[in-house]
C-alpha positions as CSV (number, residue, x, y, z in Angstrom):
1,Q,-68.0,-58.6,27.3
2,G,-67.6,-60.3,24.0
3,L,-65.3,-63.1,25.2
4,P,-66.5,-66.7,24.9
5,T,-67.4,-68.4,28.2
6,E,-64.4,-70.7,27.9
7,S,-62.1,-67.7,27.9
8,V,-63.3,-66.4,31.3
9,G,-62.6,-67.7,34.8
10,D,-64.7,-66.0,37.4
11,W,-64.8,-66.9,41.1
12,T,-66.0,-65.3,44.3
13,L,-63.9,-65.8,47.4
14,P,-64.8,-65.3,51.1
15,R,-63.1,-62.6,53.1
16,E,-60.6,-64.9,54.9
17,P,-56.9,-65.5,54.7
18,R,-57.1,-68.9,53.1
19,S,-58.7,-67.3,50.1
20,V,-55.2,-66.2,49.0
21,G,-54.1,-69.8,48.5
22,R,-57.5,-70.7,47.0
23,A,-57.1,-67.9,44.4
24,R,-53.6,-69.3,43.5
25,E,-55.1,-72.7,43.0
26,L,-57.9,-71.4,40.9
27,A,-55.6,-69.4,38.7
28,R,-53.2,-72.3,38.2
29,A,-55.9,-74.7,37.3
30,Q,-57.5,-72.3,34.8
31,L,-54.2,-71.5,33.1
32,L,-53.3,-75.1,32.8
33,D,-56.8,-75.7,31.3
34,W,-56.0,-73.0,28.8
35,D,-52.6,-74.5,28.1
36,M,-50.8,-71.4,29.4
37,E,-48.3,-73.1,31.7
38,P,-45.6,-70.5,31.1
39,L,-47.8,-67.9,32.8
40,V,-48.6,-70.0,35.9
41,D,-45.8,-68.9,38.3
42,T,-46.0,-65.2,37.6
43,T,-49.8,-65.2,37.6
44,E,-49.9,-67.1,40.9
45,L,-47.5,-64.6,42.5
46,L,-49.4,-61.5,41.3
47,V,-52.8,-63.0,42.1
48,S,-51.5,-63.6,45.7
49,E,-50.4,-60.0,45.9
50,L,-53.7,-58.6,44.7
51,V,-55.9,-60.9,46.8
52,T,-53.8,-60.2,49.9
53,N,-54.2,-56.4,49.3
54,A,-58.0,-56.9,48.9
55,L,-58.0,-58.7,52.3
56,R,-55.9,-56.1,54.0
57,Y,-57.3,-52.9,52.6
58,G,-60.6,-53.8,50.9
59,E,-64.0,-54.7,52.1
60,G,-66.6,-57.5,51.5
61,E,-66.1,-60.6,49.5
62,I,-63.5,-60.8,46.8
63,R,-64.0,-61.6,43.1
64,L,-61.2,-63.0,40.9
65,R,-61.5,-63.0,37.2
66,L,-59.1,-64.2,34.5
67,L,-59.7,-63.2,30.9
68,L,-57.9,-64.9,28.0
69,D,-57.8,-62.7,24.9
70,R,-54.9,-61.1,23.1
71,T,-53.3,-61.0,26.6
72,L,-54.1,-62.5,29.9
73,V,-55.9,-60.1,32.1
74,C,-56.4,-60.8,35.8
75,E,-58.9,-58.7,37.9
76,V,-59.4,-58.7,41.6
77,W,-62.5,-56.9,42.9
78,D,-63.7,-55.9,46.4
79,S,-66.3,-53.5,47.7
80,G,-63.8,-51.1,49.3
81,L,-63.4,-47.6,47.8
82,V,-59.7,-47.0,48.8
83,Q,-57.6,-47.1,45.6
84,P,-54.3,-49.0,45.8
85,R,-51.2,-46.8,46.3
86,R,-47.8,-47.9,45.1
87,R,-45.1,-47.0,47.5
88,R,-41.4,-47.3,47.8
89,A,-40.5,-49.7,50.6
90,R,-37.2,-49.1,52.5
91,D,-34.7,-51.9,52.6
92,T,-35.7,-52.7,56.2
93,D,-39.4,-52.8,55.6
94,E,-41.0,-56.2,55.7
95,G,-43.9,-55.2,53.4
96,G,-44.9,-52.6,50.9
97,R,-43.4,-54.2,47.8
98,G,-46.5,-55.9,46.4
99,L,-47.6,-53.3,43.9
100,Q,-43.9,-52.7,42.9
101,L,-43.8,-56.4,42.1
102,V,-47.0,-56.2,40.1
103,G,-45.6,-53.3,38.1
104,L,-42.3,-55.1,37.5
105,L,-43.7,-58.4,36.4
106,S,-46.8,-57.4,34.4
107,A,-47.1,-55.7,31.0
108,A,-49.6,-53.2,32.5
109,W,-51.6,-52.8,35.7
110,G,-54.0,-50.4,37.3
111,S,-57.2,-49.9,39.2
112,R,-60.6,-48.5,38.6
113,R,-63.6,-47.6,40.6
114,T,-66.8,-49.6,40.0
115,P,-70.3,-48.8,41.1
116,R,-69.8,-51.0,44.2
117,G,-66.1,-50.9,44.9
118,K,-62.9,-51.2,42.9
119,T,-61.1,-53.5,40.6
120,V,-57.3,-53.9,40.5
121,W,-56.0,-55.6,37.4
122,F,-52.8,-56.7,35.7
123,E,-52.1,-57.9,32.2
124,L,-49.5,-60.5,31.0
125,P,-48.5,-61.1,27.4
126,L,-49.3,-64.6,26.0
127,P,-46.5,-67.1,25.5
128,G,-44.9,-66.9,22.0
129,G,-45.6,-63.2,21.5
130,D,-43.3,-60.4,20.9
131,T,-43.3,-59.2,24.6
132,Q,-41.2,-61.2,27.0
133,L,-42.0,-61.6,30.7
134,T,-39.6,-60.3,33.3
135,D,-37.8,-63.1,35.1
136,P,-39.5,-63.2,38.6
137,A,-36.2,-63.9,40.4
138,E,-34.6,-60.8,38.8
139,A,-37.7,-58.7,39.6
140,L,-37.6,-59.7,43.2
141,L,-33.9,-59.0,43.6
142,S,-34.4,-55.5,42.0
143,L,-36.7,-54.6,44.9
144,F,-33.8,-54.7,47.4
């Protein structure tokens, strides 16, 4: 909506586990193409979380979009209607920290219903701006 074609990355992924790795590859390649290397590691990690959640809790194929504007916006769409729910994982839990991580590492995140499913998104500030990214290692340690 109003962004030039070269500022949008848009891919459809099959509903299979290897789509998580493919989503990371696509995000990395797009960010490098946009000369946004400082955002690659954080974006790959958060894309992995959202695509994994879409596989676990969503339905149908998965759509990944990256939008480069005043910020970087990543959207993951699936046709499931169940909205994501952030929960507090106990120290002994092996999972349940994905959305906590998204909240810690992104400037903003959320979800919205669409006519045929839902979109979960996050936003990252662009390099060189006033807002600094949280160090991923510090964010991970803060979850435990």
